[in-house]
Kinemage of the C-alpha trace (Angstrom):
@kinemage 1
@onewidth
@group {chain A} dominant
@subgroup {mainchain}
@vectorlist {calphas} color= white
{ca met a 1} P 0.000 0.000 0.000
{ca lys a 2} L 1.316 3.408 -0.948
{ca pro a 3} L 1.601 5.747 2.077
{ca ile a 4} L 0.090 9.223 1.698
{ca phe a 5} L 0.932 12.069 4.114
{ca val a 6} L -2.286 14.004 4.896
{ca phe a 7} L -1.816 17.589 6.067
{ca gly a 8} L -3.802 20.733 6.772
{ca ser a 9} L -3.342 23.176 3.919
{ca asn a 10} L -4.458 26.605 2.783
{ca leu a 11} L -6.388 27.234 -0.400
{ca ala a 12} L -3.528 29.309 -1.810
{ca gly a 13} L -1.193 26.322 -1.542
{ca arg a 14} L 1.490 28.236 0.339
{ca his a 15} L 3.199 25.285 1.990
{ca gly a 16} L 5.568 27.365 4.088
{ca lys a 17} L 5.432 26.096 7.688
{ca gly a 18} L 4.823 22.991 9.769
{ca ala a 19} L 3.203 19.951 8.165
{ca pro a 20} L 2.597 21.708 4.819
{ca leu a 21} L 6.297 22.528 4.503
{ca his a 22} L 7.166 18.945 5.446
{ca ala a 23} L 4.722 17.736 2.781
{ca arg a 24} L 6.385 19.961 0.166
{ca gln a 25} L 9.933 19.004 1.126
{ca his a 26} L 9.392 15.264 1.599
{ca his a 27} L 6.102 14.157 0.027
{ca gly a 28} L 5.716 16.055 -3.244
{ca ala a 29} L 3.177 18.694 -2.171
{ca ile a 30} L 2.914 21.263 -4.951
{ca tyr a 31} L 3.385 24.924 -4.061
{ca gly a 32} L 0.260 26.718 -5.260
{ca gln a 33} L -2.043 23.692 -4.998
{ca gly a 34} L -4.200 24.017 -1.907
{ca ser a 35} L -6.028 20.715 -1.784
{ca gly a 36} L -6.125 17.139 -2.935
{ca leu a 37} L -3.522 14.591 -3.916
{ca gln a 38} L -0.053 16.006 -4.512
{ca gly a 39} L 2.744 13.493 -5.001
{ca ser a 40} L 2.594 11.250 -1.945
{ca ser a 41} L 0.634 13.803 0.083
{ca tyr a 42} L -2.945 15.034 0.335
{ca gly a 43} L -3.884 18.558 1.432
{ca ile a 44} L -7.067 19.261 3.375
{ca pro a 45} L -7.734 23.025 3.499
{ca thr a 46} L -8.048 24.519 6.965
{ca lys a 47} L -7.160 28.063 5.861
{ca gly a 48} L -8.405 30.222 3.013
{ca tyr a 49} L -6.662 32.022 0.152
{ca lys a 50} L -5.603 34.890 2.446
{ca leu a 51} L -4.459 32.397 5.110
{ca glu a 52} L -7.512 33.079 7.272
{ca val a 53} L -8.647 30.137 9.381
{ca leu a 54} L -11.686 28.456 7.855
{ca asp a 55} L -14.758 27.760 9.972
{ca leu a 56} L -15.410 24.217 11.169
{ca gln a 57} L -18.314 23.670 8.771
{ca thr a 58} L -16.118 24.475 5.762
{ca ile a 59} L -13.261 22.300 7.027
{ca asp a 60} L -15.769 19.470 7.492
{ca leu a 61} L -16.717 19.698 3.794
{ca tyr a 62} L -13.061 19.290 2.798
{ca val a 63} L -12.678 16.389 5.238
{ca arg a 64} L -15.691 14.688 3.633
{ca asp a 65} L -14.084 15.134 0.193
{ca phe a 66} L -10.910 13.565 1.539
{ca met a 67} L -12.721 10.583 3.066
{ca ser a 68} L -14.553 9.975 -0.197
{ca phe a 69} L -11.183 9.999 -1.975
{ca ala a 70} L -9.737 7.594 0.605
{ca leu a 71} L -12.643 5.190 0.097
{ca arg a 72} L -12.077 5.226 -3.664
{ca his a 73} L -8.344 4.512 -3.221
{ca pro a 74} L -8.033 1.456 -0.946
{ca arg a 75} L -4.472 0.774 -2.159
{ca tyr a 76} L -3.275 3.913 -0.394
{ca thr a 77} L -2.636 4.232 3.332
{ca phe a 78} L -3.463 7.755 4.504
{ca asn a 79} L -1.399 8.996 7.456
{ca val a 80} L -3.488 11.868 8.777
{ca thr a 81} L -1.809 14.624 10.798
{ca arg a 82} L -3.589 16.758 13.402
{ca ile a 83} L -5.041 19.083 10.765
{ca gly a 84} L -6.391 22.347 12.148
{ca cys a 85} L -4.929 21.735 15.609
{ca gly a 86} L -1.659 23.618 15.282
{ca leu a 87} L -1.463 27.166 13.934
{ca asp a 88} L -5.201 27.167 13.184
{ca gly a 89} L -6.106 26.928 16.877
{ca tyr a 90} L -8.752 24.221 16.821
{ca thr a 91} L -8.717 21.423 19.398
{ca asp a 92} L -8.599 17.690 18.792
{ca ala a 93} L -12.140 17.504 20.195
{ca gln a 94} L -13.324 19.894 17.464
{ca ile a 95} L -11.570 18.202 14.519
{ca ala a 96} L -11.464 14.481 15.395
{ca pro a 97} L -15.251 13.930 15.131
{ca met a 98} L -15.057 14.938 11.469
{ca phe a 99} L -13.046 11.755 10.914
{ca ala a 100} L -15.427 9.436 12.804
{ca ala a 101} L -16.363 7.630 9.579
{ca ala a 102} L -12.798 7.464 8.254
{ca pro a 103} L -12.153 4.258 6.326
{ca ala a 104} L -9.756 1.614 7.605
{ca asn a 105} L -6.976 2.793 5.272
{ca cys a 106} L -6.735 6.042 7.276
{ca asn a 107} L -4.280 6.160 10.167
{ca leu a 108} L -5.519 8.879 12.498
{ca pro a 109} L -3.567 10.769 15.164
{ca asp a 110} L -3.355 9.168 18.605
{ca gly a 111} L -6.628 9.481 20.448
{ca trp a 112} L -8.767 10.667 17.518
{ca arg a 113} L -10.703 7.425 17.089
{ca ala a 114} L -11.637 7.569 20.784
{ca ile a 115} L -13.060 11.110 20.556
């Protein structure tokens, strides 16, 4: 199974810090592409084009898109990072429930399946 690094992104695709920078440097994330599959990474937007933090409802829509993609690609293993819980300021308790229906090929951060 091909491993895919899943990170919180911004719609502008400015992968300049934290997990997005790691994704660009090590997993083929494309500068300027804000979401979706990029090399061996997948960006889930948590910030907008002007780097403003997106609301939880909007993030949830992008998470649903991701989970649909993961279901359609069972040969990939998706290693999900704590999207939205770093510079964006959301808590694990706010983000983890969005992944409650994550397919088995998604490895979630420690404790997220329990939330």
